[in-house]
C-alpha positions as CSV (number, residue, x, y, z in Angstrom):
1,M,9.9,4.8,-2.2
2,P,9.1,1.8,-0.1
3,I,7.0,1.8,3.1
4,F,8.7,0.0,6.0
5,E,7.2,-1.4,9.2
6,Y,9.1,-0.9,12.4
7,Q,8.7,-1.8,16.1
8,C,10.3,0.4,18.7
9,T,12.4,-1.6,21.2
10,S,11.9,1.0,23.9
11,C,8.1,1.3,24.0
12,G,6.9,-1.5,21.7
13,K,5.0,0.8,19.4
14,E,4.6,-0.6,15.8
15,F,4.4,1.9,12.9
16,E,4.9,2.3,9.2
17,I,7.0,5.0,7.5
18,L,7.8,6.0,3.9
19,V,11.5,5.8,3.6
20,R,13.4,7.7,0.9
21,A,17.0,7.1,0.0
22,S,17.9,10.6,1.4
23,S,15.8,10.2,4.5
24,P,17.4,10.4,8.0
25,A,17.1,7.3,10.2
26,P,13.5,7.1,11.4
27,A,12.5,7.7,15.1
28,C,9.5,6.3,17.0
29,P,6.5,8.6,16.7
30,A,5.4,7.7,20.3
31,C,8.6,8.1,22.3
32,S,11.2,9.4,19.8
33,G,13.4,6.4,20.4
34,S,15.9,5.5,17.8
35,E,16.3,1.8,18.7
36,L,14.0,0.3,16.0
37,R,13.5,-3.2,14.7
38,K,12.5,-3.5,11.1
39,K,9.6,-5.9,10.7
40,L,9.1,-8.4,7.9
41,S,5.9,-7.4,6.0
42,A,3.9,-8.8,3.1
43,F,3.6,-6.9,-0.1
44,A,1.1,-6.9,-2.9
45,T,1.8,-7.7,-6.6
46,I,-0.3,-7.6,-9.7
47,S,0.1,-10.6,-11.9
48,A,-0.7,-10.8,-15.6
49,S,-1.9,-14.4,-15.4
50,A,-5.3,-15.5,-16.5
51,S,-6.4,-16.3,-13.0
52,S,-5.7,-12.8,-11.7
53,Q,-7.5,-11.3,-14.7
54,A,-10.6,-13.2,-13.9
55,Q,-10.8,-11.5,-10.4
56,L,-10.8,-8.0,-11.9
57,P,-14.0,-6.3,-12.9
58,E,-14.7,-5.8,-16.6
59,A,-14.1,-2.3,-18.0
60,C,-17.1,0.1,-18.2
61,Q,-18.8,-0.4,-21.7
62,S,-19.5,3.4,-21.9
63,C,-16.1,4.9,-21.2
64,G,-13.6,2.1,-20.6
65,N,-13.1,3.0,-16.9
66,P,-11.2,0.1,-15.4
67,G,-13.4,0.4,-12.2
68,G,-16.1,-1.6,-14.0
69,P,-19.7,-1.0,-15.0
70,G,-21.2,1.9,-13.1
71,A,-17.8,3.4,-12.1
72,C,-18.5,6.5,-14.1
73,A,-21.4,8.8,-14.7
74,F,-21.7,7.9,-18.4
75,G,-23.6,4.7,-17.7
76,A,-26.0,6.2,-15.1
77,N,-29.5,7.2,-16.2
């Protein structure tokens, strides 16, 4: 279920909305207008390359929590 960014052509309000395949056409939350312009937005990806792995913290040595050392209560004394 992707999140799309829209701009209302009536009032200019920009907003994001989760769009399902079965969802009705979205309306502006500010003015209830239906004339919307879909905006081009950036998206995030996770790469398995070595350079991206170097930016992630190491797993906690006590429990393996991917949040890194100190992310769980096992390592705290």
